[in-house]
C-alpha positions in Angstrom: -134.1 -36.9 20.4 -132.8 -33.5 20.6 -129.2 -34.9 20.5 -130.0 -36.9 17.4 -131.5 -33.8 15.8 -128.5 -31.7 16.5 -126.2 -34.4 15.1 -128.2 -34.5 11.9 -128.3 -30.7 11.6 -124.5 -30.6 12.1 -124.0 -33.3 9.5 -126.2 -31.4 7.0 -124.4 -28.1 7.5 -121.0 -29.8 6.9 -122.4 -31.5 3.9 -123.6 -28.2 2.4 -120.2 -26.5 3.0 -118.4 -28.0 -0.1 -121.4 -27.3 -2.2 -121.5 -23.7 -1.1 -117.8 -23.2 -1.6 -118.0 -24.7 -5.1 -120.9 -22.4 -5.9 -119.1 -19.3 -4.6 -115.8 -20.1 -6.4 -117.8 -20.6 -9.6 -119.5 -17.3 -9.2 -116.2 -15.5 -8.5 -114.5 -17.3 -11.4 -117.2 -16.3 -13.8 -117.1 -12.7 -12.6 -113.3 -12.5 -13.0 -113.6 -14.1 -16.5 -116.1 -11.4 -17.5 -113.8 -8.7 -16.2 -110.8 -10.1 -18.1 -112.7 -10.0 -21.4 -113.5 -6.3 -20.9 -109.9 -5.2 -20.2 -108.0 -4.1 -23.2 -104.2 -4.4 -23.1 -102.3 -1.1 -22.8 -99.4 -0.6 -25.2 -96.2 0.5 -23.5 -94.8 3.7 -25.2 -92.0 4.5 -22.9 -88.3 4.0 -23.5 -86.9 0.6 -24.5 -83.7 1.5 -22.7 -82.1 4.3 -20.8 -78.4 5.1 -20.6 -76.7 7.5 -18.3 -73.7 9.7 -19.1 -73.9 8.7 -22.8 -71.0 9.5 -25.1 -71.4 8.9 -28.9 -68.5 9.6 -31.3 -68.7 9.8 -35.1 -65.5 9.5 -37.0 -64.3 9.4 -40.6 -61.0 7.9 -41.6 -59.9 7.7 -37.9 -60.6 11.4 -37.5 -63.2 12.5 -34.9 -66.0 14.5 -36.6 -68.6 14.7 -33.9 -69.0 14.0 -30.2 -72.5 13.9 -28.7 -72.8 13.6 -24.9 -75.9 13.6 -22.7 -76.6 12.9 -19.0 -79.5 10.7 -20.0 -80.3 9.0 -23.3 -83.6 7.1 -23.8 -83.9 4.8 -26.8 -87.6 4.5 -27.8 -89.1 1.4 -29.4 -89.6 3.2 -32.8 -85.9 4.0 -33.0 -86.2 7.6 -31.9 -83.8 8.8 -29.1 -84.7 11.3 -26.4 -82.3 13.4 -24.4 -84.6 14.6 -21.6 -81.8 16.3 -19.5 -80.1 18.0 -22.4 -77.5 17.2 -25.0 -74.1 18.6 -26.0 -72.7 18.2 -29.5 -69.2 19.1 -30.5 -68.1 19.3 -34.1 -64.4 18.7 -35.0 -62.2 19.6 -37.9 -58.8 17.9 -38.0 -59.5 16.6 -34.5 -59.9 20.2 -33.1 -63.3 21.4 -31.8 -64.9 24.0 -34.0 -68.5 24.3 -33.0 -70.5 23.3 -29.9 -74.3 23.0 -29.7 -76.0 22.7 -26.2 -79.6 22.4 -25.3 -81.6 21.5 -22.2 -83.7 19.0 -24.2 -82.9 17.0 -27.4 -84.5 14.4 -29.6 -83.4 12.3 -32.6 -86.2 11.5 -35.1 -85.2 8.3 -36.8 -87.8 8.5 -39.6 -86.5 12.0 -40.6 -82.9 11.3 -39.7 -83.0 14.7 -37.9 -82.0 16.0 -34.4 -84.2 18.5 -32.6 -82.9 20.8 -29.7 -85.1 22.9 -27.5 -84.9 25.1 -24.4 -82.0 27.5 -24.2 -80.2 26.3 -27.4 -76.7 27.7 -27.8 -74.5 27.3 -30.9 -70.9 28.5 -30.4 -68.5 28.7 -33.3 -65.2 28.6 -31.6 -63.2 29.6 -34.7 -65.2 32.7 -35.6 -66.1 33.5 -32.0 -69.8 33.8 -32.8 -72.7 32.5 -30.7 -76.3 31.7 -31.7 -79.0 31.7 -29.1 -82.5 30.4 -29.8 -85.2 28.3 -28.2 -85.5 25.7 -30.9 -83.1 24.2 -33.5 -83.1 21.4 -36.0 -80.0 19.6 -37.3 -80.0 17.5 -40.4 -76.9 15.3 -40.2 -76.9 14.2 -43.8 -77.3 17.7 -45.2 -75.0 19.1 -42.5 -77.3 22.0 -41.9 -79.0 23.6 -38.9 -82.2 25.6 -39.0 -85.0 27.2 -37.0 -88.1 29.3 -37.5 -87.9 30.9 -34.1 -86.3 34.1 -32.9 -82.5 34.1 -33.0 -79.7 36.3 -31.6 -76.2 36.0 -33.0 -73.4 37.6 -31.0 -70.0 38.1 -32.5 -67.0 40.0 -31.0 -68.2 43.4 -32.1 -71.9 43.0 -33.1 -75.3 41.5 -32.1 -77.7 40.6 -34.9 -81.3 39.5 -34.3 -84.0 38.0 -36.5 -86.5 35.3 -37.0 -85.6 32.1 -38.7 -82.2 30.9 -39.7 -80.5 28.4 -42.0 -76.8 27.6 -41.5 -74.0 25.1 -42.0 -73.8 22.7 -39.1 -70.5 24.3 -38.0 -72.2 27.7 -38.0 -69.5 29.1 -40.3 -72.0 30.5 -42.7 -75.7 31.4 -42.1 -78.7 33.1 -43.6 -81.4 34.9 -41.6 -85.0 34.6 -42.9 -86.2 37.8 -41.3 -83.6 40.4 -40.2 -84.9 42.4 -37.3 -81.9 44.5 -36.1 -78.3 44.8 -35.2 -76.1 46.9 -33.0 -72.4 47.3 -32.6 -70.7 46.3 -29.3 -67.4 48.1 -29.9 -66.4 51.2 -31.8 
């Protein structure tokens, strides 16, 4: 009788196994379904594309007007462009470089149609041999102007001028300081 009892117990435990498995799967499935309902999707805000050693050339009537180069260019989903490792802009007149803008970080704001440069911004006017140093600069391509509200230092062949805030033509051929703070002569 003990053998018969053992066989019956074994049969019953095997018979209960599919029922137990179905119950456990149901519980886990319900638990996962509850968790999925509580999870909210995260919106991706990173770059849509990333390009290395980017070169962009703007021309008019087959004459180069501007060349923008950057080690890394990130196109964002909203149309903005970020230059996280810096950007270099060269302006041309009659296919000859006249002005160079460099910065360690740059961004193009599509909504404003405006470029922004930050961190060790240098503007060099090759023709006039003048250099502007600042930490932040905006460039409005349509208006062909550059401007900043930050401290600026302008160095020419024989003079250094300092101030806060500046508005200038994009080629840095003509500029206006908002607040003049000083100047000193380099040569006599």
